[in-house]
N, C-alpha and C positions, 0 to 999 in steps of 0.2 A: 625350785618352785614352792612358795607358801602362800598362806593367807596375806602376807604382808605386801607381796608382790602385787596381787590383785587390788588391795586397798590403795597401794601407791598409783596404779593405773587409773583408778576411778577418780582418785583426787587430782590428778594432773588433768584428766579429761574435762572435769567439771570447771577447773580453772581455765583451760584452754577455750571451752565454749563461751564462758562468760566474757572473754576478751575478743570473741569473733563479733565483728559488726557488719558484715556482709554474709548472704546466703553461700558465696563462694567459699570463703574463708571457713565457715561452719562446715561446709561439706568436706573440706580438706582435714579438719580435725576429725571428723568420723572415720574418714579413711585411714587416719593415722592409727587409730586405736581398733576399730572392728572392721577395717578393709580386709582385702584377701591376705595381705601381709601386715596387718595390724597387730599392735602389741599383745591385746588381748586375744586375738584370733590365733597367735602362736601358741599361747597357752592352751586354748581349746584344742588345737590340733596335736598337742603333745600329751594330752591325757592318757591316750593309749599307752604310753610308754612309762606311766607311773605304776607304782605298786598298788594292789587292789584297795588296801586301806586308805592310802593317801590319795587316790583317785576318787573314793567315795567323798572324801572331805573336800577337795578342790574343786572337782566338777560342778556341784550345785552352786558354789560361791562364784565361779567363772561365768556359769550361764545366768545367774542372778545378775552379775555386774554388767553383761551385755545387754540384758532386758533394760536394764536402769540406763545404760548408755543411749540406747536406741530410742527410749522414751523421753529422755532429756533433750535429746537432738531434735526430736519432732516438735517439742514444746518451744524450744529455742528458734527453730525455723520459722514457726507460727508467729512467735513474737516479733522477729525481724521482718516477716511479710507484712505485719499490721503497721509497723513504724512509719511514719510520714516525715519526710524531709521538708519541713515548712519553709526552708530558705529555697528550695528548687521548685516547691509548688506555689510560691507566691506569686500572683498575678497583678501586674500593673495595668489597670483598667483604662488608663490614660494612653497606652501605646495604641497605634494604628493597627488594624486587623490586616492579617496576611490574605491578600487576594488570591482565591483559587485559580490557577491557570487552566483555561477551558479551551480545547483544540478546535480548529475550524476547518471546513474543506476548501481547498484551493478552487480558484473559480473555473478552472478548467475541467476539474474533477465534478463541479456541479453540472457543468454543460455535458460532460460524458454521461452522467447518470440520467440526466433529463432524455438525451437522445436514446439511451438504452431502455428507457422507459416507454417511449412512444413508438418506436419502431416495431417491437415485438407485438403491440397491439394491432399493427397492420400485416402480421404474418411473416416477419422478418427474423432470421436467425443472425446472432451475433457472432462474429468469427474473427480470430485473430492469426497473426502470422509473425516471423521472426523479423527483428530489427536490422540484423546482419544478413545481407542478401547476396545472391549470385548475379553476375553480369546477365545470366540468362533470364532470370525471373524479373529482375528491376527493369531491364531495358530490351533485350532482344525478342523475348516471348511477347511483349507489348507492342511490338511493331516499330521500336525505335530504330532507325538506320545507324550502322556504325560509325558515321560521321556526325551523328546529332550532337549538337552543342552541349546537350545536358550530360554527355559522358566525359567531358572535359574535367580536368582536375579542377577548374574555377568554379564548378557548379556541385560538384560531388566530394565526398570523403572517401576515397579507395583505401582499401586495407591490405597491407602486405600479406601474401599468402602464398606457400609453395605448391599449393593443390589447385585451388580455383581462384578466379578473379572476383574479388569480394568488394563489397560497397555498403555503407550504411544507407539503407533504403531511403530514396528521395521521395517517396509517395508510398501510400498503402496499397497501390493497385498491383503490386506482385502477387497479394493474396487472392486476387481474381483468378489467376492461372492456377495457383496451388490447390485452390477450392475446386476449380472445374475439371482438373485432372482426375479427381476421385468421386466426383458426383456428377448426375446427369440431370439435365433440365426436366421440368420447370424448378426454380428455386428464387428465393429472394434473400440476400444477405446483406449485412452492414459490416464495415471494417473499420473501427476506430483504432487509432495508435499514434505512436511516435514517429517522426520522420526527421530527416537531417539535410540541411543545404549549406553548402559551402559558400556563404556570401557574407557580405558586410552587414552589419546590424545597424538598425535605426529605429525610429519609432514605428515603423510598419513592416520592418523585416528582421527575423531572428534565425540563427543558425539551427536551433532545435525549436521543433513546434509539434503540435498534434493536428491530425488530420482525421476526416472522417469520409467515408466512402460507402456508397451503395451500388449494388449489383442486382439487376432483375433479368433473367433470361427465361424465354420459353419459345414458342413456335410463332407467336401472332403479337409479341410486344413492340409497341411504338411509342413515338415521342409524346403522344396524348397520355399514356400511361405515367410517363416520367413527371409532366406538368401536374397531373392530377395528385400523385404522391406527395410531390414538392410542396404543393399548396397545402395539403393536408398537414405535414410535418411543421411547416412554418407557422401556420395558424395555431397549431397545438403548442408550440414551443414558446411563441410570443404571447399567447392568449387573446389574440385578435385575429379579425380577417386579413391575410396576407395574399396579394397577387404575385404571379411569377411572369417575368419577361425574359425571353431568350434573344441572343445575339449571335450571329454567326462567328465561328472561331475556329481554331485548329488544334487538335490533339493527336498524336501518332496512333493512339488505341482506340479512337472513336471516329465514326464517320456516318453521317455528319457530326459536327462538333458544334458546341454552344458554350458562351459565356451566359450564365443566367444570374438575372438580378431579381430583388423582391421589393415590393412596395415599401416606402419608407415606414418604419415602424412609429416614428416620432410624429409624422403629420400625414400618415395614412395617404402618401402619394400627392399630396397638395403642393409641396414644396416648402424646403426650410433649410437653415444652416446646415443640418446634420446630412442632408442629401445633396448639398450644394444647390438647392432649389430645383433640382432635376425631378424630384419624387421617387427616385428609385435609388436602392443600395446594392453595389456590387458584391455578390456572394462567393461564386466559385464557377467551377467547369462542369460540363456534363455533354453527353452525346450518345449515339447508338454504337455499340461495340463492334469495333472493326473485325470483319470476318477472318483476318489473319491471326488475331488473338485466339478466336475460337480454334482455329486449325493448330495453334501453339499448344492449346490445351487437349487436342486429341478429338475434337468434334468434327463431322464433316462440314465442309463448307457450304454456306447457304441454307443449311438445315434448321438453325435456330437464329433468333433475334434476341436482342436484349439492349437495355441502357445502363450506363454507368454514371455516377455524378458525385462529386465531392466537394468539400470545402475546408477551411481551417476552423479548428475548433477554438483557437484563439481569437479568431476573427469574429466567430458568433458571440463569444463571451464579451468581447470589446463592445459590440452593439448592444447587448442585453444589460451589461452592467456599467456602460459609459467609461470605459477603460481607454485612455487616450494615447497609451505607448505599450506596444506588444513586448517590450523588454522587461516589464515588470512581472511577467509570467515566471521567467526563469531566474529572477533576481535572488529569490530565497528570503526576500525582506519581510519579516513577519508584520511589519506596520501595514504592507499592502494586504496580506492574505487574512488578518484579522478583520477586515471590512466586510467579509462575507460569510 
């Protein structure tokens, strides 16, 4: 080890950094000479093994060389950082701009959010439940007979299971019993969610859709309460006065049961092509909760009264946004979604 070794290291270092054209290659040069196992680092580590006289001569030279190398490295690094590749930076102002893609909400989501904004203002709690249900919650607890057609494979998606008879829920009504098992009246809840029907699809029917359900239970709840709340909601949702009409119907979990219509939002009930000149638009079903459902939830028979009502969220979105085919909602077609 002598002065010529140190001079040679410095010479090779300056030659290597002058040939370095990127910060990565420059850093590799630094590591080569002053890294943990670099050429100059090895000399500095071996100073302790030199005779005292030689150590006094070589030590200062090696340390001075290290400082020069580190200083030269920083200067070269700064120089490379300031260099501009004009070829890469060149801009062709005649090229069309790149349009920034901005997402948009699905129309079903827009209706969801509108519903969840209106009902809490009327004192309702938002509740959710599982999409994979047991036969008990989806049918039996809701007063469906064991031979009801809705239990057939043609109407539902049954899931193979070794433990329980499971089904993809056909409505959001199972949440009614799940909620009532844990809470006592009075209460007001809404249950928005996805449901599944094993049926052929067309412009008005889909195998996967979203549903809204409301449940109000107390000691003196009646049909008048339902009509009032429904009228308040639809008037707020459509931003105009809306009337409610009830027609007798049948559902296993309500007695009496109704189909409910709203006055046409296009012609205000006067009659137009949208309502087939009848002045009314069919929305969904409703009724007073059957006492058998209360018993399934653990309530005493005839102690409480309540109403339940629901409708398809896609149906409401189709009315509000003038969508003519329900299959668009599950299509995943961005051309459809970007309109909203």
